N, CA, C, O and the ligand as a Tripos MOL2 file, in Angstrom:
@<TRIPOS>MOLECULE
protein
  229   227    58     0     0
PROTEIN
NO_CHARGES

@<TRIPOS>ATOM
      1 N         -24.2470  -67.1880   13.4390 N.3       1 MET1
      2 CA        -23.2780  -65.9370   13.8700 C.3       1 MET1
      3 C         -24.3510  -64.9030   13.7420 C.2       1 MET1
      4 O         -25.3550  -64.8720   13.0300 O.2       1 MET1
      5 N         -23.8700  -64.0700   14.6180 N.am      2 GLY2
      6 CA        -24.9090  -62.7430   14.9970 C.3       2 GLY2
      7 C         -25.7270  -62.7550   15.8980 C.2       2 GLY2
      8 O         -26.3140  -61.7410   16.2760 O.2       2 GLY2
      9 N         -25.9120  -64.0340   16.4390 N.am      3 LYS3
     10 CA        -27.0290  -64.2660   17.5810 C.3       3 LYS3
     11 C         -26.3410  -63.7220   18.7720 C.2       3 LYS3
     12 O         -25.1110  -63.6660   18.7880 O.2       3 LYS3
     13 N         -27.1050  -63.2910   19.8400 N.am      4 LEU4
     14 CA        -26.3940  -62.9370   21.2330 C.3       4 LEU4
     15 C         -26.1590  -64.2250   21.9450 C.2       4 LEU4
     16 O         -27.0600  -65.0590   22.0430 O.2       4 LEU4
     17 N         -24.8290  -64.4290   22.5040 N.am      5 ARG5
     18 CA        -24.6270  -65.4780   23.3980 C.3       5 ARG5
     19 C         -24.5160  -65.2510   24.7750 C.2       5 ARG5
     20 O         -23.7600  -64.3870   25.2190 O.2       5 ARG5
     21 N         -25.3770  -66.1290   25.6470 N.am      6 SER6
     22 CA        -25.4960  -65.6520   27.1040 C.3       6 SER6
     23 C         -24.1890  -66.0140   27.8430 C.2       6 SER6
     24 O         -24.1300  -67.0220   28.5470 O.2       6 SER6
     25 N         -23.0430  -65.0990   27.6570 N.am      7 SER7
     26 CA        -22.0450  -65.3600   28.4650 C.3       7 SER7
     27 C         -21.8800  -64.8490   29.9800 C.2       7 SER7
     28 O         -20.8380  -64.7500   30.6280 O.2       7 SER7
     29 N         -23.1740  -64.5580   30.3590 N.am      8 ILE8
     30 CA        -23.3620  -63.5180   31.4820 C.3       8 ILE8
     31 C         -23.1060  -64.8520   32.8320 C.2       8 ILE8
     32 O         -22.4370  -64.6870   33.8530 O.2       8 ILE8
     33 N         -23.7890  -66.0130   32.4710 N.am      9 SER9
     34 CA        -23.7020  -67.0950   33.4430 C.3       9 SER9
     35 C         -22.3620  -67.7470   33.5180 C.2       9 SER9
     36 O         -22.3260  -68.8520   34.0600 O.2       9 SER9
     37 N         -21.3260  -67.2640   33.0870 N.am     10 GLY10
     38 CA        -19.8810  -67.8910   33.2430 C.3      10 GLY10
     39 C         -19.5020  -67.7320   34.6360 C.2      10 GLY10
     40 O         -18.8350  -68.6860   35.0370 O.2      10 GLY10
     41 N         -19.7310  -66.7620   35.5600 N.am     11 GLY11
     42 CA        -19.3650  -66.6580   36.5690 C.3      11 GLY11
     43 C         -18.1350  -66.0660   37.2550 C.2      11 GLY11
     44 O         -18.2200  -65.0490   37.9440 O.2      11 GLY11
     45 N         -17.0950  -66.6620   37.0720 N.am     12 ASP12
     46 CA        -15.7870  -66.1060   37.7290 C.3      12 ASP12
     47 C         -15.1750  -64.7550   37.2990 C.2      12 ASP12
     48 O         -14.4020  -64.0790   37.9780 O.2      12 ASP12
     49 N         -15.5720  -64.5120   36.2530 N.am     13 LYS13
     50 CA        -15.0150  -62.9230   35.8870 C.3      13 LYS13
     51 C         -15.4230  -62.0280   36.6080 C.2      13 LYS13
     52 O         -16.6320  -61.9000   36.8010 O.2      13 LYS13
     53 N         -14.4690  -61.1660   37.1990 N.am     14 LEU14
     54 CA        -14.9110  -60.0100   38.1180 C.3      14 LEU14
     55 C         -14.4120  -58.6910   37.2420 C.2      14 LEU14
     56 O         -13.2840  -58.6060   36.7560 O.2      14 LEU14
     57 N         -15.3860  -57.7320   37.1290 N.am     15 VAL15
     58 CA        -14.8840  -56.3850   36.7060 C.3      15 VAL15
     59 C         -15.2480  -55.3180   37.8070 C.2      15 VAL15
     60 O         -16.0210  -55.5000   38.7470 O.2      15 VAL15
     61 N         -14.5480  -54.1770   37.5150 N.am     16 CYS16
     62 CA        -14.4670  -53.2970   38.4230 C.3      16 CYS16
     63 C         -15.9850  -52.6690   38.3530 C.2      16 CYS16
     64 O         -16.5010  -52.5070   37.2480 O.2      16 CYS16
     65 N         -16.6830  -52.3230   39.5440 N.am     17 GLU17
     66 CA        -17.8360  -52.0050   39.4380 C.3      17 GLU17
     67 C         -18.0110  -50.4900   39.0040 C.2      17 GLU17
     68 O         -19.0570  -50.0860   38.4960 O.2      17 GLU17
     69 N         -17.0840  -49.8120   39.2050 N.am     18 ASN18
     70 CA        -17.3110  -48.3260   38.8370 C.3      18 ASN18
     71 C         -16.8160  -48.3190   37.2390 C.2      18 ASN18
     72 O         -17.7240  -48.0630   36.4480 O.2      18 ASN18
     73 N         -15.6690  -48.5340   36.7340 N.am     19 CYS19
     74 CA        -15.2580  -48.3650   35.3560 C.3      19 CYS19
     75 C         -15.4480  -49.4640   34.4560 C.2      19 CYS19
     76 O         -15.4520  -49.3060   33.2350 O.2      19 CYS19
     77 N         -15.6370  -50.7870   35.1260 N.am     20 GLY20
     78 CA        -15.9550  -51.9830   34.3430 C.3      20 GLY20
     79 C         -14.8290  -52.6380   33.5460 C.2      20 GLY20
     80 O         -15.0340  -53.3590   32.5690 O.2      20 GLY20
     81 N         -13.5160  -52.3080   34.0770 N.am     21 VAL21
     82 CA        -12.3300  -53.0720   33.7500 C.3      21 VAL21
     83 C         -12.1820  -54.5110   34.2220 C.2      21 VAL21
     84 O         -12.7500  -54.9170   35.2360 O.2      21 VAL21
     85 N         -11.5290  -55.1450   33.5830 N.am     22 GLU22
     86 CA        -11.6580  -56.7650   34.2050 C.3      22 GLU22
     87 C         -10.4150  -56.9620   35.1870 C.2      22 GLU22
     88 O          -9.2350  -56.6660   34.9950 O.2      22 GLU22
     89 N         -10.9510  -57.4770   36.1600 N.am     23 LEU23
     90 CA         -9.9870  -57.7300   37.3170 C.3      23 LEU23
     91 C          -9.3990  -58.9020   37.4720 C.2      23 LEU23
     92 O         -10.0460  -59.8870   37.1180 O.2      23 LEU23
     93 N          -8.2270  -59.0700   37.9550 N.am     24 THR24
     94 CA         -7.6480  -60.4040   38.1780 C.3      24 THR24
     95 C          -7.0790  -60.3680   39.5800 C.2      24 THR24
     96 O          -6.7930  -59.2830   40.0870 O.2      24 THR24
     97 N          -6.8520  -61.8330   40.4150 N.am     25 PRO25
     98 CA         -6.7130  -61.7620   41.6660 C.3      25 PRO25
     99 C          -5.3910  -60.7890   42.0910 C.2      25 PRO25
    100 O          -5.3100  -60.1580   43.1450 O.2      25 PRO25
    101 N          -4.5210  -60.8170   41.1660 N.am     26 GLU26
    102 CA         -3.2910  -59.7520   41.6470 C.3      26 GLU26
    103 C          -3.6140  -58.4460   41.6360 C.2      26 GLU26
    104 O          -2.9390  -57.6010   42.2240 O.2      26 GLU26
    105 N          -4.8940  -58.1310   40.8240 N.am     27 ARG27
    106 CA         -5.0840  -56.5390   40.6450 C.3      27 ARG27
    107 C          -6.5650  -56.4120   41.0150 C.2      27 ARG27
    108 O          -7.4610  -56.3750   40.1720 O.2      27 ARG27
    109 N          -6.7870  -56.3360   42.5530 N.am     28 ILE28
    110 CA         -8.1820  -56.0880   42.7470 C.3      28 ILE28
    111 C          -8.1980  -55.5180   44.1310 C.2      28 ILE28
    112 O          -7.5150  -55.9500   45.0590 O.2      28 ILE28
    113 N          -9.1170  -54.4130   44.2030 N.am     29 TYR29
    114 CA         -9.4650  -53.6770   45.3500 C.3      29 TYR29
    115 C         -10.6180  -53.8850   45.9740 C.2      29 TYR29
    116 O         -11.6260  -53.4270   45.4350 O.2      29 TYR29
    117 N         -10.7350  -54.5370   47.1050 N.am     30 VAL30
    118 CA        -12.1170  -54.7710   47.6850 C.3      30 VAL30
    119 C         -12.3680  -53.7620   48.7930 C.2      30 VAL30
    120 O         -11.6280  -53.4390   49.7210 O.2      30 VAL30
    121 N         -13.6800  -53.3100   48.4530 N.am     31 HIS31
    122 CA        -14.0250  -51.9410   49.6800 C.3      31 HIS31
    123 C         -15.4610  -52.5260   49.7920 C.2      31 HIS31
    124 O         -16.2480  -52.9450   48.9430 O.2      31 HIS31
    125 N         -15.5150  -52.4090   51.0690 N.am     32 GLU32
    126 CA        -17.0680  -52.9330   51.8880 C.3      32 GLU32
    127 C         -17.8320  -51.8430   52.0080 C.2      32 GLU32
    128 O         -17.4080  -51.0030   52.8020 O.2      32 GLU32
    129 N         -18.9210  -51.5870   51.4060 N.am     33 ILE33
    130 CA        -19.8290  -50.4900   51.8360 C.3      33 ILE33
    131 C         -21.1770  -50.9440   52.2150 C.2      33 ILE33
    132 O         -21.8030  -51.6310   51.4080 O.2      33 ILE33
    133 N         -21.6820  -50.6460   53.3280 N.am     34 ASN34
    134 CA        -22.9170  -51.2810   53.7850 C.3      34 ASN34
    135 C         -22.8420  -52.6010   54.0720 C.2      34 ASN34
    136 O         -23.8170  -53.3040   53.8050 O.2      34 ASN34
    137 N         -21.7390  -53.1450   54.6330 N.am     35 GLY35
    138 CA        -21.5760  -54.4450   54.7020 C.3      35 GLY35
    139 C         -21.5460  -55.5740   53.5970 C.2      35 GLY35
    140 O         -21.4230  -56.7900   53.7500 O.2      35 GLY35
    141 N         -21.6810  -54.8870   52.5220 N.am     36 ILE36
    142 CA        -21.5310  -55.5330   51.2610 C.3      36 ILE36
    143 C         -20.2160  -55.1750   50.5930 C.2      36 ILE36
    144 O         -19.7320  -54.0520   50.4510 O.2      36 ILE36
    145 N         -19.6930  -56.4490   50.1800 N.am     37 LYS37
    146 CA        -18.1560  -56.3610   49.3790 C.3      37 LYS37
    147 C         -18.3610  -56.1230   47.9090 C.2      37 LYS37
    148 O         -19.0520  -56.8240   47.1690 O.2      37 LYS37
    149 N         -17.6320  -54.9760   47.5510 N.am     38 HIS38
    150 CA        -17.8510  -54.5110   46.2380 C.3      38 HIS38
    151 C         -16.1770  -54.6020   45.5460 C.2      38 HIS38
    152 O         -15.1770  -54.3670   46.2240 O.2      38 HIS38
    153 N         -16.1430  -54.9620   44.1790 N.am     39 TYR39
    154 CA        -14.7640  -55.0020   43.8910 C.3      39 TYR39
    155 C         -14.3640  -54.1800   42.7050 C.2      39 TYR39
    156 O         -15.0140  -54.0850   41.6650 O.2      39 TYR39
    157 N         -13.2520  -53.6100   42.9660 N.am     40 PHE40
    158 CA        -12.7510  -52.5030   41.9810 C.3      40 PHE40
    159 C         -11.2040  -52.5780   41.5070 C.2      40 PHE40
    160 O         -10.3960  -53.2940   42.0990 O.2      40 PHE40
    161 N         -10.8930  -51.8640   40.5080 N.am     41 CYS41
    162 CA         -9.6370  -51.9500   40.1140 C.3      41 CYS41
    163 C          -8.6480  -51.2250   40.7230 C.2      41 CYS41
    164 O          -7.4740  -51.5880   40.6480 O.2      41 CYS41
    165 N          -9.0260  -50.1250   41.3880 N.am     42 CYS42
    166 CA         -8.1200  -49.3550   42.1170 C.3      42 CYS42
    167 C          -8.9260  -48.4820   43.4440 C.2      42 CYS42
    168 O         -10.1450  -48.3360   43.3620 O.2      42 CYS42
    169 N          -8.3850  -48.0810   44.3090 N.am     43 GLU43
    170 CA         -8.8030  -47.1390   45.2940 C.3      43 GLU43
    171 C          -9.9550  -46.0070   44.8380 C.2      43 GLU43
    172 O         -11.0660  -45.8060   45.3270 O.2      43 GLU43
    173 N          -9.3060  -45.3710   43.7680 N.am     44 HIS44
    174 CA         -9.9790  -44.2330   43.1760 C.3      44 HIS44
    175 C         -11.2350  -44.8080   42.7630 C.2      44 HIS44
    176 O         -12.1940  -44.0850   43.0330 O.2      44 HIS44
    177 N         -11.5480  -46.0220   42.1200 N.am     45 CYS45
    178 CA        -12.7670  -46.2650   41.5770 C.3      45 CYS45
    179 C         -13.7050  -46.8070   42.7770 C.2      45 CYS45
    180 O         -14.9280  -46.8630   42.6490 O.2      45 CYS45
    181 N         -13.0880  -47.1660   43.8530 N.am     46 ALA46
    182 CA        -13.8110  -47.4690   45.2030 C.3      46 ALA46
    183 C         -14.5670  -46.2400   45.6790 C.2      46 ALA46
    184 O         -15.7540  -46.1240   45.9840 O.2      46 ALA46
    185 N         -13.5950  -45.3660   45.6630 N.am     47 HIS47
    186 CA        -14.3260  -44.1200   46.4100 C.3      47 HIS47
    187 C         -15.2960  -43.2910   45.4210 C.2      47 HIS47
    188 O         -16.2010  -42.5470   45.7980 O.2      47 HIS47
    189 N         -14.9480  -43.5520   44.1290 N.am     48 GLU48
    190 CA        -15.8610  -42.8200   43.1380 C.3      48 GLU48
    191 C         -17.3030  -43.4810   43.2520 C.2      48 GLU48
    192 O         -18.3140  -42.7870   43.3530 O.2      48 GLU48
    193 N         -17.3280  -44.8000   43.2310 N.am     49 PHE49
    194 CA        -18.5800  -45.5820   43.2640 C.3      49 PHE49
    195 C         -19.1930  -45.1610   44.7440 C.2      49 PHE49
    196 O         -20.2970  -44.6270   44.8570 O.2      49 PHE49
    197 N         -18.4150  -45.4420   45.7500 N.am     50 GLU50
    198 CA        -19.1470  -44.9800   47.1380 C.3      50 GLU50
    199 C         -19.9430  -43.5450   47.0380 C.2      50 GLU50
    200 O         -21.0420  -43.3080   47.5390 O.2      50 GLU50
    201 N         -19.1340  -42.6510   46.2790 N.am     51 ARG51
    202 CA        -19.6650  -41.3650   46.1040 C.3      51 ARG51
    203 C         -21.0180  -41.1660   45.3740 C.2      51 ARG51
    204 O         -21.9000  -40.3430   45.6210 O.2      51 ARG51
    205 N         -20.9720  -42.0350   44.5030 N.am     52 LYS52
    206 CA        -22.2730  -42.0810   43.6130 C.3      52 LYS52
    207 C         -23.4540  -42.7410   44.3700 C.2      52 LYS52
    208 O         -24.6250  -42.3630   44.3330 O.2      52 LYS52
    209 N         -22.9190  -43.8600   45.1060 N.am     53 LEU53
    210 CA        -23.9820  -44.4280   46.1260 C.3      53 LEU53
    211 C         -24.8690  -43.1890   47.1340 C.2      53 LEU53
    212 O         -26.0550  -42.9160   47.3140 O.2      53 LEU53
    213 N         -23.9230  -42.8090   47.4940 N.am     54 ARG54
    214 CA        -24.1900  -41.6490   48.4920 C.3      54 ARG54
    215 C         -25.1160  -40.5670   47.8000 C.2      54 ARG54
    216 O         -26.0590  -40.1360   48.4650 O.2      54 ARG54
    217 N         -24.9300  -40.1250   46.5930 N.am     55 THR55
    218 CA        -25.5810  -39.1940   46.0860 C.3      55 THR55
    219 C         -26.9000  -39.4950   45.8250 C.2      55 THR55
    220 O         -27.7330  -38.5920   45.7490 O.2      55 THR55
    221 N         -27.2600  -40.9320   45.6440 N.am     56 VAL56
    222 CA        -28.5900  -41.1430   45.2390 C.3      56 VAL56
    223 C         -29.7140  -40.6820   46.2400 C.2      56 VAL56
    224 O         -30.8530  -40.3890   45.8750 O.2      56 VAL56
    225 N         -29.3010  -40.6510   47.4540 N.am     57 HIS57
    226 CA        -30.2510  -40.1590   48.5700 C.3      57 HIS57
    227 C         -30.1030  -38.6630   48.8800 C.2      57 HIS57
    228 O         -30.8010  -38.1400   49.7500 O.2      57 HIS57
    229 ZN        -12.0580  -48.9870   37.9560 Zn       58 ZN58
@<TRIPOS>BOND
     1     1     2 1
     2     2     3 1
     3     3     4 2
     4     3     5 am
     5     5     6 1
     6     6     7 1
     7     7     8 2
     8     7     9 am
     9     9    10 1
    10    10    11 1
    11    11    12 2
    12    11    13 am
    13    13    14 1
    14    14    15 1
    15    15    16 2
    16    15    17 am
    17    17    18 1
    18    18    19 1
    19    19    20 2
    20    19    21 am
    21    21    22 1
    22    22    23 1
    23    23    24 2
    24    23    25 am
    25    25    26 1
    26    26    27 1
    27    27    28 2
    28    27    29 am
    29    29    30 1
    30    30    31 1
    31    31    32 2
    32    31    33 am
    33    33    34 1
    34    34    35 1
    35    35    36 2
    36    35    37 am
    37    37    38 1
    38    38    39 1
    39    39    40 2
    40    39    41 am
    41    41    42 1
    42    42    43 1
    43    43    44 2
    44    43    45 am
    45    45    46 1
    46    46    47 1
    47    47    48 2
    48    47    49 am
    49    49    50 1
    50    50    51 1
    51    51    52 2
    52    51    53 am
    53    53    54 1
    54    54    55 1
    55    55    56 2
    56    55    57 am
    57    57    58 1
    58    58    59 1
    59    59    60 2
    60    59    61 am
    61    61    62 1
    62    62    63 1
    63    63    64 2
    64    63    65 am
    65    65    66 1
    66    66    67 1
    67    67    68 2
    68    67    69 am
    69    69    70 1
    70    70    71 1
    71    71    72 2
    72    71    73 am
    73    73    74 1
    74    74    75 1
    75    75    76 2
    76    75    77 am
    77    77    78 1
    78    78    79 1
    79    79    80 2
    80    79    81 am
    81    81    82 1
    82    82    83 1
    83    83    84 2
    84    83    85 am
    85    85    86 1
    86    86    87 1
    87    87    88 2
    88    87    89 am
    89    89    90 1
    90    90    91 1
    91    91    92 2
    92    91    93 am
    93    93    94 1
    94    94    95 1
    95    95    96 2
    96    95    97 am
    97    97    98 1
    98    98    99 1
    99    99   100 2
   100    99   101 am
   101   101   102 1
   102   102   103 1
   103   103   104 2
   104   103   105 am
   105   105   106 1
   106   106   107 1
   107   107   108 2
   108   107   109 am
   109   109   110 1
   110   110   111 1
   111   111   112 2
   112   111   113 am
   113   113   114 1
   114   114   115 1
   115   115   116 2
   116   115   117 am
   117   117   118 1
   118   118   119 1
   119   119   120 2
   120   119   121 am
   121   121   122 1
   122   122   123 1
   123   123   124 2
   124   123   125 am
   125   125   126 1
   126   126   127 1
   127   127   128 2
   128   127   129 am
   129   129   130 1
   130   130   131 1
   131   131   132 2
   132   131   133 am
   133   133   134 1
   134   134   135 1
   135   135   136 2
   136   135   137 am
   137   137   138 1
   138   138   139 1
   139   139   140 2
   140   139   141 am
   141   141   142 1
   142   142   143 1
   143   143   144 2
   144   143   145 am
   145   145   146 1
   146   146   147 1
   147   147   148 2
   148   147   149 am
   149   149   150 1
   150   150   151 1
   151   151   152 2
   152   151   153 am
   153   153   154 1
   154   154   155 1
   155   155   156 2
   156   155   157 am
   157   157   158 1
   158   158   159 1
   159   159   160 2
   160   159   161 am
   161   161   162 1
   162   162   163 1
   163   163   164 2
   164   163   165 am
   165   165   166 1
   166   166   167 1
   167   167   168 2
   168   167   169 am
   169   169   170 1
   170   170   171 1
   171   171   172 2
   172   171   173 am
   173   173   174 1
   174   174   175 1
   175   175   176 2
   176   175   177 am
   177   177   178 1
   178   178   179 1
   179   179   180 2
   180   179   181 am
   181   181   182 1
   182   182   183 1
   183   183   184 2
   184   183   185 am
   185   185   186 1
   186   186   187 1
   187   187   188 2
   188   187   189 am
   189   189   190 1
   190   190   191 1
   191   191   192 2
   192   191   193 am
   193   193   194 1
   194   194   195 1
   195   195   196 2
   196   195   197 am
   197   197   198 1
   198   198   199 1
   199   199   200 2
   200   199   201 am
   201   201   202 1
   202   202   203 1
   203   203   204 2
   204   203   205 am
   205   205   206 1
   206   206   207 1
   207   207   208 2
   208   207   209 am
   209   209   210 1
   210   210   211 1
   211   211   212 2
   212   211   213 am
   213   213   214 1
   214   214   215 1
   215   215   216 2
   216   215   217 am
   217   217   218 1
   218   218   219 1
   219   219   220 2
   220   219   221 am
   221   221   222 1
   222   222   223 1
   223   223   224 2
   224   223   225 am
   225   225   226 1
   226   226   227 1
   227   227   228 2
@<TRIPOS>SUBSTRUCTURE
     1 MET1         2 RESIDUE 1 A MET
     2 GLY2         6 RESIDUE 1 A GLY
     3 LYS3        10 RESIDUE 1 A LYS
     4 LEU4        14 RESIDUE 1 A LEU
     5 ARG5        18 RESIDUE 1 A ARG
     6 SER6        22 RESIDUE 1 A SER
     7 SER7        26 RESIDUE 1 A SER
     8 ILE8        30 RESIDUE 1 A ILE
     9 SER9        34 RESIDUE 1 A SER
    10 GLY10       38 RESIDUE 1 A GLY
    11 GLY11       42 RESIDUE 1 A GLY
    12 ASP12       46 RESIDUE 1 A ASP
    13 LYS13       50 RESIDUE 1 A LYS
    14 LEU14       54 RESIDUE 1 A LEU
    15 VAL15       58 RESIDUE 1 A VAL
    16 CYS16       62 RESIDUE 1 A CYS
    17 GLU17       66 RESIDUE 1 A GLU
    18 ASN18       70 RESIDUE 1 A ASN
    19 CYS19       74 RESIDUE 1 A CYS
    20 GLY20       78 RESIDUE 1 A GLY
    21 VAL21       82 RESIDUE 1 A VAL
    22 GLU22       86 RESIDUE 1 A GLU
    23 LEU23       90 RESIDUE 1 A LEU
    24 THR24       94 RESIDUE 1 A THR
    25 PRO25       98 RESIDUE 1 A PRO
    26 GLU26      102 RESIDUE 1 A GLU
    27 ARG27      106 RESIDUE 1 A ARG
    28 ILE28      110 RESIDUE 1 A ILE
    29 TYR29      114 RESIDUE 1 A TYR
    30 VAL30      118 RESIDUE 1 A VAL
    31 HIS31      122 RESIDUE 1 A HIS
    32 GLU32      126 RESIDUE 1 A GLU
    33 ILE33      130 RESIDUE 1 A ILE
    34 ASN34      134 RESIDUE 1 A ASN
    35 GLY35      138 RESIDUE 1 A GLY
    36 ILE36      142 RESIDUE 1 A ILE
    37 LYS37      146 RESIDUE 1 A LYS
    38 HIS38      150 RESIDUE 1 A HIS
    39 TYR39      154 RESIDUE 1 A TYR
    40 PHE40      158 RESIDUE 1 A PHE
    41 CYS41      162 RESIDUE 1 A CYS
    42 CYS42      166 RESIDUE 1 A CYS
    43 GLU43      170 RESIDUE 1 A GLU
    44 HIS44      174 RESIDUE 1 A HIS
    45 CYS45      178 RESIDUE 1 A CYS
    46 ALA46      182 RESIDUE 1 A ALA
    47 HIS47      186 RESIDUE 1 A HIS
    48 GLU48      190 RESIDUE 1 A GLU
    49 PHE49      194 RESIDUE 1 A PHE
    50 GLU50      198 RESIDUE 1 A GLU
    51 ARG51      202 RESIDUE 1 A ARG
    52 LYS52      206 RESIDUE 1 A LYS
    53 LEU53      210 RESIDUE 1 A LEU
    54 ARG54      214 RESIDUE 1 A ARG
    55 THR55      218 RESIDUE 1 A THR
    56 VAL56      222 RESIDUE 1 A VAL
    57 HIS57      226 RESIDUE 1 A HIS
    58 ZN58       229 GROUP 0 **** ****
C-alpha cells in the first residue's frame, strides 16, 4: 500500500485533452489540429485547446 501503480499503460481510457474529464464512445468530440486528431469532451474544450496551442508561438 502507498506505492505508485503504473496505470498509465492501460491504454483504452481516453480523457479530454483540455480539462481531463473521462471520455466515453458516446460522449466524445474529435477535433483535428494540424493533421493530428485530438479528443475532447465538448466543442468548447476543443476550441480552448486549439487556442492554447496557437498562443505558444
Ligand atoms: Zn473537456
